[in-house]
C-alpha positions in Angstrom: 2.5 -3.0 -8.1 1.4 0.5 -9.0 -0.5 2.6 -6.5 -4.2 1.6 -6.5 -6.6 4.1 -7.9 -8.9 3.3 -5.0 -8.9 1.6 -1.6 -11.9 -0.5 -0.6 -12.1 -1.2 3.2 -14.4 -3.9 4.6 -14.7 -3.5 8.3 -15.1 -6.9 9.9 -16.8 -8.6 7.0 -18.8 -11.7 7.9 -19.7 -13.5 4.6 -17.0 -15.1 2.5 -18.9 -15.0 -0.7 -19.5 -11.3 -0.5 -15.8 -10.7 0.1 -14.9 -12.9 -2.8 -17.2 -10.9 -5.1 -15.8 -7.6 -3.8 -12.3 -8.9 -4.5 -13.3 -9.6 -8.1 -14.7 -6.0 -8.4 -11.4 -4.7 -7.0 -9.4 -6.6 -9.6 -11.6 -5.2 -12.3 -11.1 -1.6 -11.1 -7.5 -1.8 -10.0 -8.5 -1.1 -6.4 -6.8 -2.4 -3.3 -9.0 -4.4 -0.8 -8.5 -4.1 2.9 -10.1 -6.6 5.2 -10.2 -5.3 8.8 -10.2 -8.2 11.3 -11.8 -10.0 12.9 -13.4 -11.7 9.9 -16.4 -13.8 10.0 -14.7 -16.5 7.9 -11.3 -18.0 7.2 -9.3 -16.6 4.3 -9.0 -20.1 3.0 -12.8 -20.5 2.9 -14.1 -22.4 -0.1 -16.9 -19.8 -0.7 -14.4 -17.0 -0.8 -12.3 -18.8 -3.5 -15.5 -19.7 -5.4 -16.8 -16.2 -5.5 -13.4 -14.8 -6.5 -12.8 -17.6 -8.9 -9.3 -17.2 -10.4 -9.2 -13.5 -9.7 -7.9 -13.8 -6.2 -4.3 -14.3 -7.4 -4.5 -10.9 -9.1 -6.0 -9.1 -6.1 -3.9 -6.5 -4.2 -5.2 -7.0 -0.6 -4.2 -6.9 3.0 -5.9 -7.9 6.3 -4.8 -5.7 9.1 -5.7 -6.8 12.7 -7.8 -3.7 13.5 -8.7 -0.2 12.6 -5.5 1.4 14.0 -3.4 -1.1 12.1 -5.3 -0.2 8.9 -4.6 3.5 9.4 -0.8 2.8 9.9 -0.7 0.6 6.7 -2.5 2.9 4.3 -0.1 4.8 2.1 0.3 8.5 2.4 -1.2 8.8 -1.0 -4.6 7.8 0.4 -6.7 10.9 -0.2 -10.0 11.0 1.5 -12.0 8.5 3.6 -15.6 8.0 2.8 -17.8 6.0 5.2 -21.0 4.3 4.0 -24.1 4.0 6.1 -27.8 3.8 5.4 -28.3 6.5 8.1 -26.0 9.1 6.4 -27.4 12.2 4.9 -25.6 12.9 1.6 -25.7 10.4 -1.2 -22.6 8.9 -2.8 -23.5 10.8 -6.0 -23.2 14.2 -4.1 -19.4 14.0 -3.9 -16.4 14.0 -6.3 -14.2 11.0 -5.7 -10.5 11.3 -6.3 -7.8 8.9 -7.1 -6.5 7.4 -3.9 -9.8 7.7 -2.0 -10.7 5.2 0.7 -14.2 3.7 0.7 -15.1 2.2 4.0 -18.0 -0.3 4.4 -19.2 -2.1 7.5 -20.1 -5.7 8.1 -23.2 -7.3 6.6 -25.2 -7.4 9.9 -23.7 -4.5 11.9 -22.6 -1.9 9.5 -19.9 0.5 10.7 -19.5 1.2 14.4 -21.4 4.3 15.6 -18.2 5.7 17.1 -16.5 5.6 13.7 -19.5 7.2 11.9 -19.7 9.9 14.6 -16.0 10.7 14.4 -16.3 11.2 10.6 -19.8 12.5 10.2 -18.8 14.9 7.5 -17.5 12.0 5.4 -20.5 9.7 5.7 -22.5 8.8 2.6 -25.5 6.7 1.7 -26.8 4.9 -1.3 -30.4 6.1 -1.8 -33.1 3.4 -1.8 -36.7 3.0 -1.2 -37.7 2.8 2.5 -39.1 -0.7 1.9 -35.6 -2.0 1.4 -33.8 -2.4 4.7 -30.4 -2.6 3.0 -28.4 -3.7 0.0 -26.1 -6.7 -0.2 -22.5 -5.6 0.7 -21.0 -6.6 -2.6 -23.7 -4.7 -4.5 -23.1 -1.6 -2.4 -19.3 -1.7 -3.0 -19.9 -2.2 -6.7 -22.3 0.7 -7.0 -19.9 3.2 -5.2 -16.6 1.9 -6.6 -17.8 2.0 -10.2 -19.2 5.5 -9.6 -15.7 6.5 -8.4 -14.2 4.9 -11.5 -16.7 6.6 -13.7 -15.9 10.0 -12.2 -12.2 9.5 -12.7 -12.7 8.3 -16.3 -14.8 11.4 -17.1 -12.2 13.6 -15.5 -9.4 12.0 -17.5 -11.4 12.0 -20.7 -12.3 15.7 -20.2 -8.7 16.6 -21.1 -8.7 14.7 -24.4 -9.8 16.0 -27.8 -13.1 14.5 -29.0 -12.8 11.3 -30.9 -9.4 10.3 -29.3 -9.1 6.9 -27.6 
């Protein structure tokens, strides 16, 4: 399998249907999905399969036991880690994503641990939203950011082509 253009990390996800939908997004983009344990569901969960439909067989994924195991398993080609939190300052649109970047999202109810956010404060990003909205669904958040990373890479690749070429 070729190196993924992007790594999507779900830190201790709790809802199978969200993970299934995110798996489908990863297949569509050619991204690798990492599920950092413990998980709030079993990988054989019917909701996971239902949300991923027949895409799960095409998904490049791993489920390391903890954060340290994830770090050991990520390829050297992994570029930059980006951590997502509603409390971060800069927006996801303020950065240039590169091929091989690692997008890290927390669980549906807890987000990312404060210690992880504090250790990587310069790499924390948010998705801007109105204050009336407490948060976005995890699968929606991953889709927003992952497709922006894809769009940026596509624009960068297209910038080197003559106008009108495919």
